[in-house]
C-alpha positions as CSV (number, residue, x, y, z in Angstrom):
1,M,120.1,150.6,136.3
2,V,120.8,147.9,133.7
3,K,118.7,148.4,130.5
4,E,116.2,145.8,129.4
5,K,117.3,143.7,126.4
6,I,115.3,141.3,124.2
7,Y,116.9,138.3,122.4
8,R,115.1,136.2,119.8
9,G,115.6,132.5,119.2
10,I,113.6,129.4,118.1
11,P,110.6,128.5,120.3
12,A,111.2,124.9,121.2
13,S,108.9,124.2,124.2
14,Q,106.0,126.4,125.2
15,G,105.6,128.1,128.5
16,I,106.7,131.3,130.3
17,S,109.0,131.7,133.4
18,L,110.4,134.6,135.3
19,S,113.5,133.9,137.4
20,K,117.2,134.2,137.9
21,A,119.6,132.9,135.2
22,Y,122.2,130.2,135.7
23,L,125.0,130.2,133.1
24,Y,126.2,126.6,132.7
25,A,129.6,126.1,131.1
26,R,130.6,122.5,130.7
27,R,134.2,121.7,131.6
28,Q,136.2,121.0,128.5
29,V,137.8,117.6,128.2
30,H,141.4,117.4,127.4
31,V,142.8,114.7,125.0
32,N,146.2,113.2,125.8
33,H,148.1,113.2,122.6
34,Q,151.3,111.6,124.0
35,D,152.7,108.4,122.6
36,I,152.9,105.4,124.9
37,I,155.6,102.8,125.2
38,D,155.1,99.0,124.9
39,S,154.9,98.5,128.7
40,E,152.1,101.0,129.0
41,I,149.8,99.5,126.3
42,E,147.9,97.0,128.4
43,N,147.4,99.4,131.3
44,E,146.1,102.0,128.8
45,I,143.6,99.5,127.4
46,E,142.5,98.5,130.9
47,E,141.9,102.2,131.8
48,F,139.9,102.6,128.6
49,N,137.8,99.6,129.4
50,K,137.1,100.8,132.9
51,S,136.1,104.3,131.6
52,V,133.7,102.6,129.1
53,E,132.2,100.5,132.0
54,I,131.8,103.6,134.2
55,S,130.2,105.5,131.3
56,L,127.8,102.7,130.7
57,K,126.7,102.7,134.4
58,E,126.2,106.5,134.2
59,L,124.1,106.3,131.1
60,K,122.0,103.5,132.5
61,K,121.2,105.6,135.6
62,I,120.3,108.6,133.4
63,Y,118.1,106.4,131.2
64,T,116.2,105.1,134.3
65,L,115.7,108.6,135.5
66,S,114.6,109.7,132.1
67,V,112.0,106.9,131.8
68,E,110.6,107.9,135.1
69,R,110.2,111.6,134.1
70,I,109.4,111.5,130.4
71,G,108.6,107.9,129.5
72,E,110.4,105.2,127.5
73,Q,109.7,106.7,124.1
74,N,111.4,110.0,124.7
75,S,114.3,108.3,126.5
76,R,115.5,106.3,123.5
77,I,118.3,108.7,122.9
78,F,120.1,107.2,125.9
79,L,119.6,103.7,124.5
80,A,121.3,104.9,121.3
81,Q,124.2,106.3,123.3
82,L,124.5,103.0,125.2
83,E,124.5,101.1,121.9
84,I,127.7,103.0,120.9
85,L,129.6,101.8,124.0
86,N,128.1,98.3,123.8
87,D,129.3,97.9,120.2
88,R,132.2,95.5,120.6
89,I,133.3,95.9,117.0
90,F,133.7,99.7,117.6
91,I,135.3,99.2,121.0
92,D,137.7,96.5,119.7
93,A,138.7,98.7,116.8
94,V,139.8,101.4,119.4
95,I,141.8,98.8,121.3
96,E,143.4,97.4,118.2
97,R,144.5,101.0,117.2
98,I,145.9,101.6,120.7
99,R,148.1,98.5,120.4
100,K,149.1,99.2,116.8
101,E,149.7,102.9,116.9
102,K,150.9,103.2,120.5
103,K,148.8,106.3,121.1
104,S,146.8,107.2,124.2
105,A,143.3,105.7,124.5
106,S,141.8,109.2,124.8
107,F,143.4,110.2,121.5
108,I,142.3,107.1,119.6
109,F,138.8,107.1,121.0
110,H,138.5,110.8,120.2
111,D,139.7,110.2,116.7
112,E,137.2,107.3,116.1
113,I,134.2,109.2,117.4
114,A,135.4,112.2,115.3
115,K,134.9,110.1,112.1
116,L,131.2,109.7,113.0
117,S,130.8,113.3,114.1
118,N,132.2,114.6,110.8
119,I,129.6,112.6,108.9
120,L,126.8,114.1,111.1
121,L,128.2,117.6,110.7
122,A,128.2,117.3,107.0
123,G,124.5,116.5,107.0
124,N,121.4,118.7,107.3
125,D,120.2,120.3,110.5
126,Y,118.7,117.1,111.9
127,M,121.9,115.2,111.5
128,K,123.9,118.1,113.0
129,E,121.8,118.0,116.1
130,R,122.7,114.3,116.5
131,Y,126.3,115.4,116.7
132,V,125.7,116.7,120.2
133,D,124.5,113.3,121.3
134,V,127.6,111.5,119.9
135,N,129.9,114.1,121.2
136,D,128.4,113.6,124.7
137,V,129.5,110.0,124.6
138,K,133.0,110.9,123.6
139,N,133.3,113.5,126.4
140,R,131.9,111.2,129.0
141,V,134.4,108.4,128.2
142,I,137.4,110.7,128.1
143,R,136.3,112.5,131.3
144,N,136.1,109.1,133.0
145,M,139.5,108.2,131.8
146,R,140.8,111.3,133.5
147,R,138.7,110.4,136.6
148,E,137.1,113.9,136.4
149,K,133.7,114.3,138.1
150,L,130.7,115.5,136.0
151,V,129.4,118.8,137.4
152,S,125.6,118.6,136.9
153,K,124.3,120.5,139.9
154,V,122.8,123.9,139.3
155,D,120.8,126.3,141.4
156,E,117.2,125.4,141.9
157,N,114.3,127.3,140.3
158,T,116.6,128.9,137.7
159,I,116.5,129.3,134.0
160,I,119.5,127.6,132.5
161,F,121.6,129.3,129.8
162,A,124.3,127.4,127.9
163,H,126.1,127.2,124.6
164,E,124.6,123.7,124.2
165,L,123.0,121.1,126.4
166,T,123.2,117.4,126.1
167,P,120.1,115.2,126.6
168,A,121.7,114.1,129.9
169,D,122.1,117.7,131.0
170,T,118.5,118.4,130.3
171,I,117.3,115.4,132.3
172,L,119.7,115.8,135.2
173,F,119.0,119.5,135.6
174,S,115.2,118.9,135.8
175,K,115.8,117.3,139.2
176,R,116.7,120.9,140.4
177,K,113.2,122.3,139.4
178,V,114.6,124.1,136.5
179,L,112.2,126.7,135.0
180,G,113.6,127.0,131.5
181,Y,116.4,126.3,129.0
182,A,118.0,128.7,126.5
183,T,120.9,127.6,124.3
184,D,123.0,129.1,121.6
185,T,122.7,126.0,119.4
186,G,119.9,123.5,118.5
187,G,116.6,123.4,116.7
188,V,113.1,122.1,117.3
189,T,114.2,118.5,116.6
190,S,117.2,118.6,119.0
191,H,116.9,116.2,121.9
192,T,117.1,119.1,124.3
193,A,114.0,120.5,122.7
194,I,112.2,117.2,122.6
195,I,113.0,116.5,126.3
196,S,112.0,120.0,127.3
197,R,108.6,119.5,125.6
198,A,108.1,116.2,127.4
199,L,109.1,117.8,130.7
200,R,106.8,120.8,129.9
201,I,109.6,123.2,130.6
202,P,109.8,126.3,128.4
203,A,112.8,126.3,126.1
204,V,114.3,128.6,123.5
205,V,117.1,127.3,121.2
206,G,119.2,128.5,118.3
207,M,120.0,131.8,120.0
208,K,123.5,131.9,118.5
209,V,125.4,133.8,121.3
210,I,123.0,134.2,124.2
211,S,125.4,132.5,126.6
212,K,127.8,135.5,126.1
213,Y,125.3,138.1,127.1
214,I,123.7,136.4,130.2
215,S,125.4,136.1,133.6
216,T,124.4,133.9,136.5
217,G,122.1,135.9,138.7
218,D,120.6,138.1,136.0
219,T,116.8,138.4,136.2
220,V,115.3,137.0,133.0
221,I,112.1,136.1,131.4
222,I,111.9,133.1,129.0
223,D,108.9,133.1,126.6
224,G,108.7,129.7,125.0
225,Y,105.6,130.7,122.9
226,E,107.3,133.6,121.1
227,G,111.0,132.4,121.3
228,L,112.1,135.3,123.4
229,I,114.6,135.9,126.2
230,I,114.2,139.2,128.0
231,A,117.2,140.1,130.1
232,N,116.8,142.6,133.0
233,P,113.1,143.2,132.3
234,N,111.7,146.5,133.6
235,E,108.7,146.8,135.9
236,E,106.3,147.3,133.1
237,T,107.5,144.2,131.2
238,I,107.4,142.1,134.4
239,A,103.9,143.3,135.1
240,R,102.9,142.5,131.5
241,Y,104.4,139.0,131.7
242,N,102.9,138.3,135.1
243,E,99.5,139.1,133.5
244,K,100.3,136.6,130.7
245,I,101.3,133.9,133.2
246,D,98.1,134.5,135.1
247,S,96.1,134.5,131.8
248,Y,97.6,131.1,130.9
249,K,96.8,129.8,134.4
250,V,93.2,131.0,133.9
251,Q,93.1,129.3,130.5
252,E,94.2,126.1,132.1
253,K,91.4,126.3,134.7
254,K,88.9,127.2,132.0
255,L,89.8,124.0,130.2
256,F,87.8,122.1,132.8
257,Q,84.9,124.4,132.1
258,V,84.7,123.6,128.4
259,V,86.3,120.2,128.3
260,D,83.0,118.3,128.5
261,L,80.9,120.8,126.6
262,P,80.0,120.3,122.9
263,C,82.4,121.4,120.2
264,Q,79.9,123.8,118.6
265,T,79.3,127.5,117.8
266,V,76.7,129.7,119.6
267,D,74.2,128.8,116.9
268,K,74.9,125.0,117.3
269,K,77.1,124.4,114.3
270,H,79.3,121.4,115.3
271,V,83.0,121.3,114.4
272,D,85.2,118.5,115.7
273,I,88.3,119.6,117.6
274,T,91.1,117.0,117.8
275,S,94.8,117.0,118.6
276,N,98.0,116.7,116.7
277,V,100.3,114.2,118.5
278,E,103.8,112.8,118.0
279,F,104.9,111.3,121.4
280,L,103.2,109.0,123.7
281,E,103.3,111.5,126.5
282,E,101.2,113.9,124.4
283,V,98.7,111.1,123.9
284,D,98.4,110.8,127.7
285,F,98.0,114.6,127.9
286,I,95.0,114.7,125.6
287,K,93.1,112.7,128.2
288,N,92.9,116.0,130.0
289,C,91.3,117.5,126.9
290,G,88.2,115.3,127.3
291,N,89.8,112.6,125.2
292,S,89.5,114.8,122.2
293,G,90.6,112.3,119.6
294,I,93.6,112.5,117.4
295,G,93.4,114.2,114.1
296,L,97.0,113.7,113.2
297,Y,99.4,111.1,114.7
298,R,102.9,111.5,113.2
299,T,104.8,108.3,112.9
300,E,108.1,109.4,111.5
301,H,109.5,109.9,115.0
302,L,109.6,106.1,115.2
303,Y,112.2,106.2,112.4
304,M,114.1,109.2,113.7
305,A,114.4,107.9,117.2
306,K,116.5,104.9,116.1
307,E,117.5,106.3,112.6
308,D,116.1,103.1,111.1
309,F,112.6,101.8,110.3
310,P,110.8,100.3,113.3
311,T,109.8,96.7,113.3
312,V,106.2,95.6,112.9
313,A,106.0,94.6,116.6
314,E,107.3,98.0,117.7
315,Q,104.7,99.7,115.6
316,I,101.8,97.5,116.7
317,E,102.7,98.3,120.4
318,E,102.7,102.0,119.7
319,Y,99.5,102.1,117.6
320,L,97.6,99.8,120.0
321,H,98.4,102.1,122.9
322,I,97.2,105.1,121.0
323,A,94.0,103.4,119.9
324,N,93.2,102.2,123.4
325,V,93.9,105.6,125.0
326,T,91.8,107.5,122.4
327,F,88.9,105.0,122.3
328,P,86.0,105.6,121.6
329,K,87.3,108.7,119.7
330,S,89.3,108.1,116.5
331,V,93.0,108.5,115.8
332,T,94.3,109.3,112.3
333,V,97.6,107.6,111.8
334,R,99.7,109.3,109.1
335,T,102.1,107.0,107.3
336,F,105.8,107.9,107.4
337,D,106.3,111.4,106.2
338,L,110.1,111.3,105.8
339,G,112.3,113.4,103.6
340,G,112.3,117.1,103.3
341,D,113.2,118.6,106.7
342,K,113.0,115.0,108.2
343,I,116.2,113.3,107.3
344,I,116.2,109.8,105.8
345,Q,119.3,107.8,105.2
346,S,120.1,107.9,101.4
347,S,123.2,107.6,99.3
348,Y,121.9,110.4,97.1
349,K,122.3,114.0,98.4
350,E,119.3,116.1,97.3
351,T,119.9,119.8,96.5
352,N,116.2,120.6,97.2
353,P,114.8,117.9,99.6
354,N,111.5,119.7,100.0
355,L,110.8,119.0,96.3
356,G,112.4,115.6,96.3
357,W,112.1,112.1,97.8
358,R,109.7,112.5,100.6
359,G,106.3,111.5,102.0
360,I,104.3,109.0,100.0
361,R,107.1,108.8,97.4
362,V,109.4,107.2,99.9
363,S,106.7,104.7,100.9
364,L,105.9,103.7,97.3
365,D,109.6,103.2,96.6
366,K,110.1,101.2,99.8
367,V,107.0,99.0,99.3
368,G,108.2,96.4,101.9
369,I,108.5,99.0,104.6
370,F,105.2,100.5,103.5
371,K,103.5,97.1,103.8
372,E,104.9,96.6,107.2
373,Q,103.5,99.9,108.5
374,L,100.1,99.2,106.9
375,R,100.1,95.7,108.5
376,A,100.9,97.1,111.9
377,I,98.2,99.8,111.6
378,L,95.6,97.2,110.6
379,L,96.6,94.8,113.4
380,A,96.1,97.6,115.8
381,S,92.7,98.5,114.4
382,S,90.5,96.0,116.2
383,K,88.6,98.7,118.1
384,K,87.8,100.2,114.6
385,N,88.8,103.7,115.7
386,I,91.9,104.1,113.5
387,R,92.1,105.8,110.2
388,I,95.1,105.8,107.7
389,M,96.3,109.0,106.1
390,L,98.9,109.4,103.3
391,P,101.2,112.4,103.2
392,M,102.5,114.6,100.4
393,V,100.2,113.0,97.7
394,S,100.4,114.8,94.4
395,S,98.7,112.4,91.9
396,I,95.8,110.0,91.4
397,E,98.4,107.3,90.6
398,E,99.9,107.6,94.1
399,I,96.5,107.1,95.7
400,R,95.5,104.2,93.5
401,R,98.9,102.5,94.0
402,S,98.6,102.9,97.8
403,K,95.1,101.5,97.8
404,Q,96.3,98.5,95.8
405,I,99.1,97.9,98.3
406,L,96.6,98.3,101.2
407,K,94.3,95.7,99.5
408,E,97.2,93.3,99.2
409,V,98.1,93.6,102.9
410,K,94.4,93.1,103.9
411,K,94.2,90.0,101.7
412,D,97.4,88.6,103.3
413,L,96.1,89.2,106.9
414,E,92.7,87.7,106.0
415,A,94.4,84.5,104.8
416,K,96.2,84.3,108.1
417,G,92.9,84.7,110.0
418,A,93.9,88.0,111.6
419,F,91.3,90.3,113.1
420,F,91.3,93.9,111.9
421,D,89.0,96.7,110.7
422,K,88.3,95.5,107.1
423,D,86.5,98.9,106.4
424,I,89.3,101.1,107.7
425,K,89.1,104.6,106.3
426,L,91.9,105.9,104.0
427,G,92.5,109.6,103.6
428,V,95.1,112.0,102.1
429,M,96.9,115.1,103.1
430,I,96.2,118.1,100.8
431,E,99.5,120.0,101.0
432,V,100.8,120.6,97.4
433,P,99.2,122.7,94.6
434,S,98.5,119.7,92.4
435,A,96.4,118.2,95.1
436,V,94.4,121.4,95.4
437,I,93.7,121.4,91.6
438,L,92.9,117.7,91.6
439,A,90.8,117.8,94.8
440,E,87.6,116.8,93.2
441,S,89.3,113.7,91.6
442,F,91.0,112.9,94.9
443,A,87.7,113.1,96.7
444,K,86.3,110.3,94.6
445,E,89.2,108.0,95.6
446,V,89.4,108.4,99.4
447,N,87.3,108.7,102.6
448,F,88.5,112.0,103.9
449,F,90.9,115.0,103.4
450,S,93.2,116.6,105.9
451,I,94.8,119.9,104.9
452,G,98.4,120.6,105.9
453,T,98.6,124.4,105.8
454,N,102.3,124.6,106.6
455,D,103.5,122.9,103.5
456,L,100.5,124.1,101.4
457,T,101.3,127.7,102.1
458,Q,105.0,127.2,101.5
459,Y,104.4,125.6,98.1
460,L,101.6,127.9,97.0
461,L,103.6,131.0,97.7
462,A,107.0,129.6,96.9
463,V,108.2,130.8,100.3
464,D,110.6,128.8,102.5
465,R,109.4,129.7,106.0
466,G,112.8,128.7,107.3
467,N,114.6,131.3,105.2
468,E,115.1,134.4,107.3
469,L,115.3,136.7,104.2
470,I,111.7,135.9,103.1
471,S,110.1,134.2,106.1
472,G,107.9,137.4,106.5
473,M,106.2,136.5,103.2
474,F,104.9,133.2,104.7
475,N,101.3,133.9,105.7
476,E,98.4,131.6,105.8
477,F,96.0,134.5,105.4
478,H,97.3,135.1,101.9
479,P,94.3,135.4,99.5
480,A,95.6,132.4,97.4
481,V,95.7,130.2,100.6
482,I,92.1,131.2,101.7
483,K,90.7,130.6,98.2
484,S,92.5,127.2,98.0
485,L,91.0,126.2,101.3
486,K,87.6,127.1,100.0
487,Y,88.0,125.1,96.9
488,I,89.3,122.0,98.8
489,V,86.3,122.0,101.2
490,E,83.8,122.4,98.4
491,A,85.4,119.6,96.4
492,A,85.3,117.3,99.5
493,H,81.7,118.1,100.5
494,K,80.5,117.8,96.9
495,N,81.7,114.2,97.0
496,K,80.3,113.6,100.5
497,I,83.6,113.3,102.4
498,K,84.8,115.3,105.4
499,V,87.8,117.6,105.6
500,S,90.0,118.5,108.5
501,I,92.8,121.0,108.9
502,C,95.9,119.9,110.9
503,G,98.5,122.6,110.0
504,E,99.5,125.4,112.4
505,M,96.6,127.6,111.1
506,A,94.2,125.3,113.0
507,S,96.1,126.2,116.2
508,N,95.8,129.9,115.7
509,P,92.7,131.2,117.6
510,E,92.3,134.2,115.2
511,A,91.9,131.7,112.3
512,V,89.0,129.8,114.0
513,P,86.2,132.0,112.6
514,V,87.7,131.8,109.1
515,L,88.0,128.0,109.2
516,V,84.5,127.6,110.6
517,G,83.2,130.0,107.9
518,L,84.9,127.9,105.3
519,D,83.0,124.9,106.6
520,M,85.9,122.8,107.9
521,D,84.5,119.7,109.6
522,E,87.5,119.3,112.0
523,L,90.3,121.3,113.5
524,S,93.3,119.2,114.6
525,V,95.3,121.4,116.9
526,N,98.4,121.3,119.2
527,P,97.2,119.9,122.5
528,S,98.5,122.9,124.5
529,V,96.1,125.3,122.7
530,Y,93.1,122.9,122.7
531,P,91.2,124.9,125.4
532,T,91.8,128.2,123.6
533,I,90.6,126.9,120.3
534,K,87.5,125.2,121.8
535,R,86.6,128.4,123.7
536,A,87.0,130.5,120.6
537,L,84.7,128.1,118.7
538,R,82.0,128.3,121.4
539,F,82.1,132.2,121.3
540,I,81.4,132.7,117.6
541,K,78.3,132.3,115.5
542,Y,78.4,130.2,112.4
543,S,76.3,132.7,110.5
544,D,78.8,135.5,111.4
545,A,81.8,133.4,110.4
546,K,80.1,132.7,107.0
547,E,79.7,136.5,106.5
548,L,83.4,137.0,107.4
549,V,84.6,134.5,104.9
550,S,82.3,136.0,102.2
551,K,83.9,139.4,102.8
552,I,87.6,138.3,102.9
553,L,87.2,136.2,99.7
554,N,86.8,139.5,97.9
555,Y,90.0,141.0,99.2
556,S,93.2,141.0,97.1
557,T,95.8,141.5,99.8
558,T,97.0,139.7,102.9
559,D,96.9,142.9,105.0
560,E,93.2,143.4,104.1
561,I,92.3,139.9,105.2
562,I,94.4,140.0,108.4
563,N,92.9,143.4,109.5
564,E,89.3,142.0,108.9
565,V,90.1,138.8,110.8
566,K,91.7,140.6,113.7
567,K,88.7,143.0,114.0
568,F,86.3,140.1,114.0
569,Y,88.2,138.1,116.6
570,S,88.6,141.1,118.8
571,E,84.9,141.9,118.7
572,Q,83.4,138.5,118.7
573,V,85.8,136.4,120.7
574,K,88.5,138.3,122.6
575,S,86.1,140.7,124.2
576,K,84.1,137.8,125.6
577,I,87.0,136.0,127.3
578,V,87.2,137.0,130.9
């Protein structure tokens, strides 16, 4: 009997599936390095042009299928690939080199694409993941030059394993009712991960060499919540995961039992529960959460999708859709939070981007871009349900400068007779230590706070959560984090403004009693855990949560706090969930 083995990777798309594995190995393309003679040049160019034309037709079909399955927003990668082949300057450069160097078209095209690929590979993780997209274009064209067919058919109802998957692979395989994706490469911002989330198919990426250990036909479990692949699971593991799957199904059903009920504790303390959203498909999903409202709408994907800042018209269209879908609930639009782990084109290479040019610093340096975004947000605010939020603020000067720019944009729109919410609320993210210390001063300048616990914890504890050597030290139940949260809430309420929390901590059911006891006004959570968080809130007493917080504030270690929190959750929440 084959022994059960567990492999760990990066959870990229939530969900659990138990099925047979299908190992997908893409056929390698071969580049013809041979020289050509004068009489062969025109024929070589003609064949190259035909292959480009065929590739364009293929990508257009894939784009159409993608739009049908995951919407236009998530399908933009295919438009980016089409742009490469529609770029006449690029294509003409290839043709000119064929004539001049008398080399095969596949060799010249491969070489030209390689120049772009090398630039991407020299960048950070986000740029490296774009290499897959560009490489797919190269392979597609060269394959079509050789008249080789693309093998994209896999067994139905399987979990796909591969060294890497292109966006096209991910979309085409979904036609075969695929139950999961697991790859050696990739991260949470890879297009495979993004498309998997849009398709709501579990995915685990960055598994290094998983494709070497799995064979087609193996029984496997993919756990997109924990980032696990379990090969040849034993009966006990299968039974445990079947229970998990049933539990998640029950949770989905129970969503409809709580979706229209008030967001309040047993003793009637109201706490808003909203959603963190990035893609339009997630906006549509929250309608199933009783139209919960959006506590954080991330806008940087508009830049990352086209690797350039979007136009005002593109932004207005996006923000209007979100405002309309969410109405009458509110949507908090965070201005571009670029830099750090979200690449932005810059001629200067930062040695420590998380402490560099990012968030509001980028917006205040690129005032023209900042004004365009504020203009788009204002023009989409006619229903008066949009709020503006500034990321990575570390000083009063940044807030006041942003308010002045917003005032200038409003004045310009008023002069043009535009209709918008003149009293639109402006808030800031509290996610760096200086913002915690200056919380009282900040509260006098803005209309609301939103706490980003991911960055706040990282900066408070000086722990890079992406560093495998010290990632275990990253913990939002650290005493310094809990005490900081308390100080932020007190500073906000003292100045009569509300405070929400939109970091991962808000999406942790065990943290709900702590956050309620700290007097958070709003929990902005991942849409997929909305029902779990809402049920947890409705099972606890506000008075008990206050006692819990009073107790853990006296603890000096993370372990003491975690043990107390787990005990409370087990007794007050978990035991009541049937």
